[in-house]
C-alpha positions as CSV (number, residue, x, y, z in Angstrom):
1,X,4.2,73.0,89.5
2,X,1.7,73.4,92.4
3,X,2.6,77.1,92.7
4,X,2.3,77.6,89.0
5,X,-1.2,76.3,89.0
6,X,-2.1,78.8,91.7
7,X,-0.7,81.6,89.6
8,X,-3.4,81.3,86.9
9,X,-1.3,79.0,84.7
10,X,-4.1,76.5,84.5
11,X,-3.6,75.4,80.9
12,X,-1.1,72.7,80.4
13,X,0.7,74.4,77.4
14,X,1.2,77.7,79.4
15,X,2.0,75.7,82.5
16,X,4.7,73.8,80.7
17,X,6.4,77.0,79.5
18,X,6.1,78.8,82.8
19,X,7.5,75.9,84.9
20,X,10.0,74.6,82.2
21,X,8.8,71.1,82.8
22,X,9.6,68.8,79.9
23,X,12.7,70.8,79.0
24,X,15.1,68.5,80.8
25,X,17.0,65.5,79.4
26,X,13.8,63.4,79.0
27,X,12.3,66.1,76.7
28,X,8.8,65.4,78.0
29,X,8.9,61.6,77.7
30,X,8.9,60.9,81.5
31,X,7.5,64.1,83.1
32,X,4.6,65.2,80.9
33,X,2.0,62.7,82.3
34,X,2.9,63.7,85.9
35,X,2.6,67.4,84.9
36,X,-0.8,66.7,83.3
37,X,-2.0,64.9,86.4
38,X,-1.0,67.8,88.7
39,X,-2.6,70.3,86.3
40,X,-5.8,68.3,86.3
41,X,-5.8,68.1,90.1
42,X,-5.3,71.8,90.6
43,X,-7.9,72.8,88.1
44,X,-10.5,70.3,89.0
45,X,-10.6,68.6,85.6
46,X,-10.2,65.1,84.4
47,X,-6.9,64.0,82.8
48,X,-8.8,63.6,79.5
49,X,-10.1,67.2,79.7
50,X,-6.6,68.5,80.6
51,X,-5.0,66.8,77.6
52,X,-1.3,66.4,76.9
53,X,1.4,68.1,74.9
54,X,3.9,66.8,72.4
55,X,7.3,65.4,73.4
56,X,10.4,66.5,71.5
57,X,12.9,64.5,69.6
58,X,14.9,62.3,70.1
59,X,12.2,60.5,72.2
60,X,9.5,61.6,69.7
61,X,10.0,60.0,66.3
62,X,10.9,62.1,63.2
63,X,10.0,61.5,59.6
64,X,12.2,59.3,57.4
65,X,12.5,62.2,55.0
66,X,14.3,64.2,57.6
67,X,16.7,61.4,58.3
68,X,17.3,60.6,54.6
69,X,20.0,63.2,54.1
70,X,20.9,66.8,53.5
71,X,18.7,69.0,51.3
72,X,20.7,70.3,48.3
73,X,19.8,73.2,46.1
74,X,18.9,72.1,42.6
75,X,21.3,73.0,39.9
76,X,20.7,73.3,36.1
77,X,23.4,73.0,33.6
78,X,23.3,74.4,30.0
79,X,23.9,71.9,27.2
80,X,27.4,73.5,26.6
81,X,28.3,73.5,30.3
82,X,31.3,71.2,30.0
83,X,32.6,73.0,27.0
84,X,32.8,76.1,29.1
85,X,34.7,74.3,31.9
86,X,37.1,72.9,29.3
87,X,37.7,76.5,28.1
88,X,38.6,77.6,31.6
89,X,35.5,79.6,32.4
90,X,34.8,80.5,36.0
91,X,31.2,79.8,36.9
92,X,28.6,81.9,38.6
93,X,25.1,81.1,39.9
94,X,22.1,82.7,38.1
95,X,18.9,81.4,39.6
96,X,19.2,77.6,39.4
97,X,21.7,77.8,36.5
98,X,25.4,77.7,36.3
99,X,26.7,80.3,33.8
100,X,30.2,81.2,32.6
101,X,31.3,84.4,34.3
102,X,34.7,85.0,32.7
103,X,36.8,82.9,30.3
104,X,40.0,85.0,30.1
105,X,39.5,88.6,31.1
106,X,36.5,90.9,30.9
107,X,38.5,93.4,28.8
108,X,39.6,90.8,26.3
109,X,36.1,89.4,25.9
110,X,34.7,92.9,25.6
111,X,37.2,93.8,22.8
112,X,36.4,90.6,20.9
113,X,32.7,91.6,20.7
114,X,33.3,95.3,19.8
115,X,36.1,94.6,17.3
116,X,35.6,91.1,15.9
117,X,33.1,88.5,17.1
118,X,32.0,87.0,20.3
119,X,29.7,84.2,21.3
120,X,27.9,83.8,24.6
121,X,25.7,80.9,25.9
122,X,22.2,82.2,26.6
123,X,20.5,78.8,27.0
124,X,19.4,79.9,30.4
125,X,16.8,82.3,28.9
126,X,13.3,81.2,29.4
127,X,11.7,80.0,26.1
128,X,8.0,79.5,25.5
129,X,6.3,78.3,22.3
130,X,2.8,79.8,21.8
131,X,0.4,78.5,19.2
132,X,-3.3,79.2,18.5
133,X,-5.5,81.6,16.5
134,X,-6.0,83.8,19.6
135,X,-2.3,84.1,20.6
136,X,-1.9,87.7,19.5
137,X,-5.0,88.7,21.5
138,X,-3.6,87.1,24.6
139,X,-0.2,88.8,24.1
140,X,-1.9,92.1,23.7
141,X,-3.7,91.5,27.0
142,X,-0.6,90.4,29.0
143,X,2.1,92.7,27.5
144,X,2.2,96.4,27.4
145,X,3.2,96.5,23.7
146,X,1.1,95.4,20.6
147,X,1.7,91.9,19.2
148,X,-1.4,91.0,17.3
149,X,-0.3,93.4,14.6
150,X,3.3,92.1,14.5
151,X,4.1,90.7,11.1
152,X,5.4,87.2,10.8
153,X,9.2,87.3,10.6
154,X,9.5,90.2,13.1
155,X,10.7,90.5,16.7
156,X,9.5,92.9,19.3
157,X,10.6,93.7,22.9
158,X,7.9,93.4,25.5
159,X,7.2,94.0,29.2
160,X,4.8,92.2,31.5
161,X,3.2,94.3,34.3
162,X,0.9,93.5,37.2
163,X,-2.4,95.3,37.8
164,X,-0.6,98.2,39.5
165,X,1.7,98.7,36.5
166,X,4.8,97.3,38.2
167,X,7.3,95.4,35.9
168,X,7.2,91.7,36.4
169,X,9.3,90.5,33.5
170,X,10.6,91.4,30.0
171,X,11.8,89.7,26.9
172,X,11.3,89.3,23.2
173,X,8.3,88.0,21.3
174,X,9.0,86.7,17.8
175,X,6.1,85.9,15.4
176,X,7.1,82.9,13.4
177,X,3.8,82.5,11.6
178,X,0.2,83.8,11.7
179,X,-0.6,81.6,14.7
180,X,2.8,80.9,16.3
181,X,4.9,83.0,18.5
182,X,8.3,82.3,20.2
183,X,8.7,84.1,23.5
184,X,11.9,84.6,25.6
185,X,11.9,85.6,29.2
186,X,14.5,86.4,31.9
187,X,16.4,83.4,33.3
188,X,14.6,83.2,36.6
189,X,11.0,84.0,35.6
190,X,10.1,81.5,32.9
191,X,7.9,79.4,35.2
192,X,6.1,82.5,36.4
193,X,5.5,83.8,32.9
194,X,4.2,80.4,31.8
195,X,1.8,80.3,34.8
196,X,0.8,83.9,34.2
197,X,-0.1,83.3,30.6
198,X,-2.1,80.1,31.5
199,X,-3.8,82.1,34.2
200,X,-5.1,84.6,31.7
201,X,-6.1,81.9,29.3
202,X,-8.2,80.0,31.9
203,X,-11.9,80.4,31.5
204,X,-11.7,82.7,28.4
205,X,-12.2,80.1,25.7
206,X,-9.2,81.5,23.8
207,X,-7.5,79.2,21.4
208,X,-4.0,79.5,22.8
209,X,-1.5,76.8,23.8
210,X,1.7,77.6,25.7
211,X,4.6,75.1,25.9
212,X,7.7,75.6,28.0
213,X,10.6,74.6,25.8
214,X,13.4,76.1,27.9
215,X,15.1,72.7,28.5
216,X,14.5,71.6,24.9
217,X,16.6,74.3,23.3
218,X,20.2,75.5,23.6
219,X,20.8,79.1,22.6
220,X,23.7,81.3,21.8
221,X,24.2,85.0,20.9
222,X,26.7,85.6,18.2
223,X,27.6,89.3,18.1
224,X,30.2,91.6,16.7
225,X,31.3,93.2,13.4
226,X,32.4,89.8,12.1
227,X,29.3,88.0,13.3
228,X,27.7,88.0,9.8
229,X,30.8,86.7,8.2
230,X,31.0,83.9,10.7
231,X,27.3,82.8,10.5
232,X,27.3,83.1,6.7
233,X,29.6,80.1,6.5
234,X,27.1,77.9,8.2
235,X,23.7,78.8,6.7
236,X,22.1,79.5,3.4
237,X,19.9,82.3,4.8
238,X,20.5,85.7,3.3
239,X,22.0,87.6,6.2
240,X,22.5,90.9,4.3
241,X,21.2,94.0,6.2
242,X,18.5,94.5,3.6
243,X,17.1,91.0,3.7
244,X,17.7,90.2,7.4
245,X,17.1,93.5,9.2
246,X,17.4,94.3,12.9
247,X,14.5,92.8,14.9
248,X,13.7,90.2,12.3
249,X,13.5,86.4,12.8
250,X,13.8,83.4,10.5
251,X,13.6,79.6,10.9
252,X,16.7,78.3,9.2
253,X,19.4,75.6,9.2
254,X,22.7,76.4,10.8
255,X,25.5,73.8,10.3
256,X,22.8,71.3,9.4
257,X,20.8,72.0,12.5
258,X,17.3,73.4,12.5
259,X,17.3,76.7,14.3
260,X,15.4,79.9,15.0
261,X,17.4,83.0,14.3
262,X,16.6,86.3,16.0
263,X,18.4,89.4,15.0
264,X,18.6,91.4,18.2
265,X,21.3,93.4,19.9
266,X,21.5,93.3,23.7
267,X,25.2,94.0,23.6
268,X,25.0,96.8,21.0
269,X,26.5,95.1,17.9
270,X,25.3,93.3,14.8
271,X,24.2,89.9,16.1
272,X,21.9,86.9,16.1
273,X,20.4,84.9,18.9
274,X,20.3,81.3,17.7
275,X,17.9,78.8,19.4
276,X,18.3,75.2,18.4
277,X,17.7,71.6,19.9
278,X,19.6,71.1,23.1
279,X,21.0,67.8,21.9
280,X,23.1,69.7,19.3
281,X,24.3,72.2,22.0
282,X,28.0,71.3,21.9
283,X,28.1,70.6,18.2
284,X,26.9,74.0,17.1
285,X,28.9,75.8,19.7
286,X,32.1,74.2,18.3
287,X,30.9,74.8,14.7
288,X,30.5,78.5,15.4
289,X,33.9,78.8,17.1
290,X,35.5,77.0,14.2
291,X,33.7,79.2,11.6
292,X,34.8,82.3,13.4
293,X,38.4,81.3,14.1
294,X,39.8,83.4,11.2
295,X,38.1,86.4,12.8
296,X,39.5,85.7,16.2
297,X,36.1,84.9,17.7
298,X,36.0,84.5,21.4
299,X,33.5,83.1,23.9
300,X,32.5,85.8,26.4
301,X,30.9,85.5,29.8
302,X,28.3,87.3,31.9
303,X,30.7,90.0,33.2
304,X,31.6,91.2,29.7
305,X,28.0,91.0,28.7
306,X,27.0,93.3,31.6
307,X,29.5,95.9,30.5
308,X,28.5,95.7,26.9
309,X,24.8,96.1,27.7
310,X,25.4,98.9,30.1
311,X,27.2,100.9,27.4
312,X,23.9,100.6,25.5
313,X,21.8,101.5,28.5
314,X,19.9,98.2,28.3
315,X,18.2,97.4,31.6
316,X,18.1,94.0,33.4
317,X,14.8,93.3,35.2
318,X,15.4,92.4,38.8
319,X,18.7,94.3,38.9
320,X,17.8,97.7,37.6
321,X,14.2,97.3,38.7
322,X,12.6,96.2,41.9
323,X,9.1,95.3,43.2
324,X,7.9,98.9,42.8
325,X,9.4,99.9,39.4
326,X,7.1,100.8,36.5
327,X,8.1,101.1,32.8
328,X,7.2,104.8,32.9
329,X,9.8,105.4,35.7
330,X,12.3,103.0,34.1
331,X,12.5,105.2,31.0
332,X,10.6,102.7,28.8
333,X,7.3,104.5,28.2
334,X,7.9,103.9,24.5
335,X,6.8,100.3,24.9
336,X,3.6,101.1,26.8
337,X,0.8,101.4,24.2
338,X,-2.1,103.2,25.9
339,X,-3.9,103.2,22.6
340,X,-4.8,99.5,23.2
341,X,-8.3,99.0,24.5
342,X,-6.9,97.2,27.5
343,X,-3.9,95.4,29.0
344,X,-2.9,94.3,32.4
345,X,-1.6,97.3,34.3
346,X,-3.2,100.0,32.1
347,X,-5.3,101.6,34.8
348,X,-2.4,101.7,37.2
349,X,-0.1,103.2,34.6
350,X,-2.7,105.7,33.5
351,X,-3.0,106.9,37.2
352,X,0.8,107.2,37.5
353,X,1.0,109.1,34.2
354,X,-1.6,111.6,35.4
355,X,0.0,112.0,38.8
356,X,3.6,112.3,37.5
357,X,6.7,110.5,38.4
358,X,8.8,111.1,41.5
359,X,11.9,109.2,40.3
360,X,13.5,107.9,37.1
361,X,16.0,105.4,36.1
362,X,18.9,107.2,34.3
363,X,22.3,106.4,32.9
364,X,25.3,108.2,34.2
365,X,29.0,108.6,33.5
366,X,31.4,109.5,36.3
367,X,34.1,111.2,34.4
368,X,36.8,109.1,36.1
369,X,38.0,105.5,36.3
370,X,37.2,105.2,40.0
371,X,34.9,102.1,40.4
372,X,31.5,102.8,41.7
373,X,29.9,100.0,43.8
374,X,26.5,98.8,42.8
375,X,24.0,99.7,45.6
376,X,25.8,103.0,46.3
377,X,23.6,105.8,47.5
378,X,22.8,108.9,45.4
379,X,22.7,111.9,47.7
380,X,21.0,115.3,47.3
381,X,21.8,118.0,49.8
382,X,23.5,115.4,52.0
383,X,20.3,113.3,52.1
384,X,19.8,109.9,50.5
385,X,17.9,110.4,47.2
386,X,18.4,107.3,45.1
387,X,20.6,104.3,44.4
388,X,23.0,102.9,41.9
389,X,21.6,99.7,40.3
390,X,24.4,98.8,37.9
391,X,28.0,100.1,37.5
392,X,31.0,99.1,35.4
393,X,34.3,100.5,34.2
394,X,33.7,101.1,30.5
395,X,36.7,100.0,28.3
396,X,35.2,102.2,25.5
397,X,35.3,105.4,27.6
398,X,37.9,104.4,30.3
399,X,35.4,105.8,32.8
400,X,32.9,104.4,35.2
401,X,29.3,104.3,33.8
402,X,26.1,102.9,35.3
403,X,22.4,103.3,35.9
404,X,20.7,104.8,38.9
405,X,17.4,105.8,40.3
406,X,17.3,109.5,41.0
407,X,14.6,112.1,41.8
408,X,12.9,113.7,38.8
409,X,14.7,117.1,39.3
410,X,18.0,115.3,39.0
411,X,17.0,113.2,36.0
412,X,17.6,115.8,33.3
413,X,20.3,115.3,30.6
414,X,23.6,116.7,31.9
415,X,22.5,117.0,35.5
416,X,25.3,116.4,38.1
417,X,24.6,113.8,40.8
418,X,26.6,112.9,43.9
419,X,27.2,109.2,44.7
420,X,28.7,107.9,47.9
421,X,30.6,104.8,47.2
422,X,33.2,103.0,49.3
423,X,33.5,105.9,51.7
424,X,34.0,108.5,48.9
425,X,31.7,111.1,47.4
426,X,32.0,110.9,43.6
427,X,30.3,113.1,41.0
428,X,28.6,111.8,37.8
429,X,26.7,113.3,34.9
430,X,23.3,112.0,33.8
431,X,23.1,110.6,30.3
432,X,19.8,110.4,28.5
433,X,21.3,108.4,25.6
434,X,23.5,105.3,25.5
435,X,27.2,106.2,25.8
436,X,28.0,103.8,23.0
437,X,26.6,104.2,19.5
438,X,23.6,106.2,20.7
439,X,22.0,106.2,17.2
440,X,22.1,102.4,17.0
441,X,23.9,102.3,13.7
442,X,26.0,99.3,14.6
443,X,23.0,97.2,15.5
444,X,21.6,97.7,12.0
445,X,24.7,97.3,9.9
């Protein structure tokens, strides 16, 4: 200690570390005062001027909160969670939620949706109820698309960007009346979107009120060629293609339960997203399965859903995009409306539009059934040039399909790309259109 003081370690904190005093069994309880006194003597200061340092546990008390027990990660369960367990579904974590991954097999569940009818629990989607005379004005500001001109009874897809034009979230916006909208968000981003909307309301004087109703509503997606026949048994709403068209919404009664019906098609088939009070979650789930029994309806999980959406080239924000992805690069320029006077991200996207893109998100088909691992590297002249974001074996084509970020020169329809996956170099062809029903006829039937 005396030698340490002579080597310019005159501050108690540095002296303690240099000499390792207080690091013995007493953890500073017995030796720190002696060390402080020696330091004061060597530096010509008083003990008060020298000060002291903090002893370590166990001699130094710890908070009761630390001693209370282990910290567990919060878990959210959908209203139909125990129905899924009873049906034998394996579970997966998605944010804070537990979701059914597979009930029987991915291929069997895929076939049910493509050939008959399938039902998936989508209660984990974020749900926001927006009311107020200025709601359309706020949505036009926050989303890249136009919503103030959306007619009541219609649904539109939308993207939220930050000031730089980077994708933050996506989802659907349904206009239920002149002054009321129903918004869905990705599973993990609903709290952020709610905060983001309230942030842009603050101080503006806009008449807009946002309510997070995620926990109040259960939701299912009923999809497949027999979806209409199944739902028709439970509601009086006219479900004909002429009266209930693709991207329309209705407030209705389903099996006696008040519900909001959205005709959308994430999995590429005729289908309805049904949002209804969570207290009726299990009841309506059972009612839909019973109504579709004659059509061999099956519940399907996230794995089948991922394959179905990939065949339609539908992206998932956070998986196919990252913290630098823009809608222009993600092949979604169609939902960026530069004709609007302003929206968040417009200057950044204008700049990128003028500069030109260096990469693009594309679909691909490998031409073989060899699985391609997600995260595999796209190479160009033996150098890393991109990455695979999603990949599945398509039962429809019996070939591996996926989505990948590639340099613009490789993003043309029919271009061949090389992918290094699991120690192999595989070849794939770029697809500009979905590999399943590229015209979207089945969505609109």
